[in-house]
C-alpha positions in Angstrom: 7.6 -5.4 16.7 7.6 -1.7 15.7 4.4 0.4 15.3 5.5 1.8 12.0 6.7 0.0 8.8 8.7 1.7 6.2 7.6 1.3 2.5 7.9 2.9 -0.9 4.9 4.5 -2.6 4.3 6.4 -5.8 3.3 9.8 -5.7 3.1 12.6 -8.3 4.9 10.2 -10.5 7.8 9.5 -8.2 8.9 6.9 -5.8 8.9 8.1 -2.3 9.4 6.8 1.2 6.5 6.4 3.4 5.4 4.7 6.8 2.5 2.6 7.6 0.9 1.9 11.0 1.5 -1.6 11.9 -1.7 -3.7 12.7 -0.9 -7.0 14.8 -3.1 -9.6 16.3 -2.9 -9.2 20.1 -4.2 -12.2 22.2 -5.3 -11.5 25.8 -4.6 -14.5 28.1 -5.7 -14.8 31.6 -4.1 -17.3 34.0 -3.2 -19.4 31.0 -6.6 -19.3 29.2 -7.1 -17.4 26.0 -9.8 -14.8 26.2 -9.7 -12.3 23.4 -7.8 -11.3 20.2 -7.8 -7.7 19.0 -6.1 -6.1 16.1 -3.8 -3.3 17.5 -0.8 -1.2 17.2 2.2 -3.0 18.8 3.1 -0.1 21.2 2.3 0.5 24.9 1.3 -2.9 25.2 1.3 -3.0 29.2 -1.0 -0.1 29.2 -3.1 -1.9 26.8 -3.4 -4.9 29.0 -4.2 -3.0 32.0 -6.7 -0.8 30.5 -8.6 -3.5 28.6 -8.7 -5.7 31.8 -10.2 -2.8 33.8 -12.4 -1.2 31.4 -13.9 -4.5 30.3 -14.5 -5.3 34.1 -12.2 -8.5 33.9 -10.5 -7.2 37.0 -11.9 -5.0 39.7 -8.7 -3.1 40.6 -5.0 -2.6 39.1 -3.8 -4.6 42.1 -5.7 -7.7 40.9 -3.1 -7.9 38.0 -0.1 -9.7 39.4 2.1 -10.0 36.4 2.0 -9.1 32.6 4.2 -10.9 30.0 4.4 -9.7 26.4 5.5 -12.4 24.1 5.9 -12.0 20.3 5.7 -14.8 17.5 5.3 -14.8 13.9 1.7 -15.0 14.4 1.4 -11.9 16.5 1.8 -10.9 20.2 0.2 -12.5 23.2 -0.4 -10.6 26.5 -0.3 -13.1 29.3 -1.7 -11.7 32.6 -1.8 -13.4 36.0 -5.0 -12.2 37.9 -6.5 -12.7 41.1 -8.4 -16.0 41.5 -11.9 -14.2 42.3 -11.4 -12.2 39.1 -10.6 -15.3 37.1 -13.6 -17.1 38.4 -15.9 -14.4 37.6 -14.3 -14.2 34.1 -15.1 -17.8 33.5 -18.7 -17.2 34.5 -19.3 -14.4 32.0 -16.8 -15.5 29.4 -16.7 -13.4 26.1 -14.9 -14.6 23.1 -13.9 -11.4 20.9 -13.4 -11.8 17.2 -10.9 -8.8 17.1 -11.7 -6.3 14.3 -10.0 -2.9 14.5 -12.4 -0.3 15.8 -15.2 -2.8 16.9 -15.9 -2.6 20.4 -18.5 -5.4 20.9 -17.3 -8.1 18.4 -18.1 -11.6 19.5 -20.5 -10.7 22.6 -22.4 -14.0 23.0 -25.7 -12.5 24.3 -27.5 -9.3 24.5 -27.0 -9.2 28.4 -23.3 -9.0 27.8 -23.4 -5.6 25.9 -24.1 -3.2 29.0 -22.6 -3.8 32.2 -23.9 -2.7 35.6 -22.1 0.3 36.7 -22.7 2.6 39.4 -23.5 6.4 38.3 -20.6 8.7 38.7 -20.4 11.2 41.6 -21.0 14.7 40.5 -17.8 16.8 39.9 -17.2 20.6 39.3 -17.8 21.3 35.7 -14.7 21.0 33.6 -13.6 24.3 31.7 -14.0 24.6 28.2 -10.8 26.6 27.9 -8.9 23.6 29.2 -10.3 21.2 26.6 -9.7 23.7 23.8 -6.1 24.0 24.9 -5.7 20.2 25.1 -7.0 19.7 21.6 -4.8 22.4 20.2 -1.8 20.6 21.8 -2.6 17.0 21.0 -1.7 16.9 17.2 1.9 17.7 17.9 2.1 14.6 20.2 0.3 12.2 17.8 3.7 10.8 16.6 2.2 7.8 14.8 -0.6 9.8 13.3 1.9 12.2 11.8 3.9 9.5 10.3 1.0 7.2 8.9 -2.3 9.0 9.1 -3.8 5.9 10.3 -4.1 6.0 14.0 -6.5 7.4 16.7 -5.3 8.9 20.0 -6.7 9.4 23.4 -5.2 11.6 26.3 -5.7 13.1 29.7 -6.4 16.6 30.0 -6.0 18.5 33.3 -7.9 21.6 34.3 -5.1 23.8 33.3 -5.1 22.6 29.7 -2.0 20.5 29.9 -2.2 17.0 28.4 -0.6 13.7 29.3 -0.9 9.9 28.9 -1.2 10.4 25.1 -1.5 6.8 23.5 -2.3 6.0 19.9 -3.7 2.8 18.0 -5.3 2.0 14.7 -8.4 1.1 16.8 -10.0 3.9 18.7 -11.1 1.6 21.6 -7.7 0.3 21.9 -6.2 3.9 22.0 -8.6 4.7 24.9 -7.7 1.3 26.6 -4.1 2.4 26.5 -4.7 5.8 28.1 -7.0 4.2 30.7 -4.2 1.7 31.4 -1.6 4.3 31.6 -3.6 6.2 34.2 -4.1 3.0 36.2 -0.4 2.2 36.2 0.6 5.6 37.3 -1.9 5.6 40.1 -3.7 8.8 38.8 -7.4 9.1 39.5 -9.3 10.2 36.4 -12.3 11.9 38.2 -11.1 15.2 38.1 -9.7 15.2 34.6 -11.2 14.8 31.2 -10.2 12.5 28.2 -10.0 13.6 24.7 -10.5 10.9 22.0 -9.8 11.6 18.3 -12.9 9.6 17.0 -16.7 9.4 17.5 -17.9 8.7 21.0 -19.5 5.3 20.9 -21.5 3.5 23.5 -18.8 1.2 24.6 -16.1 4.1 24.8 -18.4 5.9 27.3 -18.9 2.5 29.1 -15.1 2.1 29.4 -14.4 5.8 30.5 -17.1 5.4 33.2 -15.9 2.2 34.4 -12.6 3.9 35.5 -14.4 7.0 37.0 -13.6 9.2 34.2 -15.9 12.4 34.6 -15.8 14.0 31.3 -15.3 12.5 27.9 -14.7 14.8 24.9 -14.7 13.5 21.3 -13.5 15.1 18.1 -16.6 13.6 16.3 -20.3 12.9 17.3 -21.6 10.6 19.8 -24.0 7.9 19.1 -27.6 8.1 20.6 -26.9 5.1 22.8 -23.7 6.7 24.1 -25.6 9.7 25.1 -28.4 7.8 26.9 -25.4 5.9 28.8 -23.8 9.0 29.6 -26.9 10.6 31.2 -27.5 7.1 33.0 -24.0 7.1 34.3 -23.8 10.8 35.1 -20.7 11.4 32.8 -20.3 14.7 30.9 -20.2 13.9 27.1 -18.9 16.4 24.6 -18.6 16.1 20.9 -17.3 18.0 17.9 -14.5 19.4 19.9 -12.7 21.4 17.2 -11.0 24.7 17.4 -12.8 26.9 19.9 -16.2 25.0 19.6 -17.9 22.0 20.8 -21.3 20.6 21.5 -22.3 19.5 24.9 -24.7 16.4 24.8 -24.8 15.8 28.6 -23.6 17.6 31.7 -23.1 15.8 34.9 -23.6 18.6 37.5 -25.1 21.6 35.6 -26.6 22.8 32.1 -23.4 24.5 31.0 -19.8 23.7 31.3 -17.7 26.5 32.7 -16.0 28.3 30.0 -12.7 29.4 32.0 
């Protein structure tokens, strides 16, 4: 399946070609057992499989995923993962059935106890330079290929301390885009602790939780965080930034000092 679908629209009284972002049911199956169905953009699916599995705590390490198979059908796409037996036993104990809705991070959680996982606070890291975040945000739009074509996708990416960006991933769901970037980092063996992640959306509670689960030290969002996201960032020692636009931002929590370095 392709992430974009060509169509014809009427604009200013004329028929014009256009492109729409595809939205496909993606089923996650672990050791032959169906676990979750999410609506997602059919791109970077191996990254999605790894990122979702790690950020949701289904597997403890990338090495615990032995195989990933992507199967397409008329109904959608199934991601069939073979995982370590101890992870699979743990999954069955705390099993969640997700009724996948685009942009929904907690759909289908069966109890309040499943909302927040027990994660260790992140170790303190040197403050991330704002200049690098501003540079990364300026560079990101040119690499959002699906957004440029459709206007309907979110993006996430890694930013280095020199302002360069990599692992840009897009999806109609903001959580999915983040999972894809996290999966790309894990598949490439890149430790996220000394990098920052930019997301082109608000920073929700679960996005903070997903980032912290993979050791991300700084999460910067184009829009605002929620109050619960800020409280979780404080608990987990994660630097959380919102309203990253142009040369301005709002610091909601810093992990090591009251001000982020400006250069």
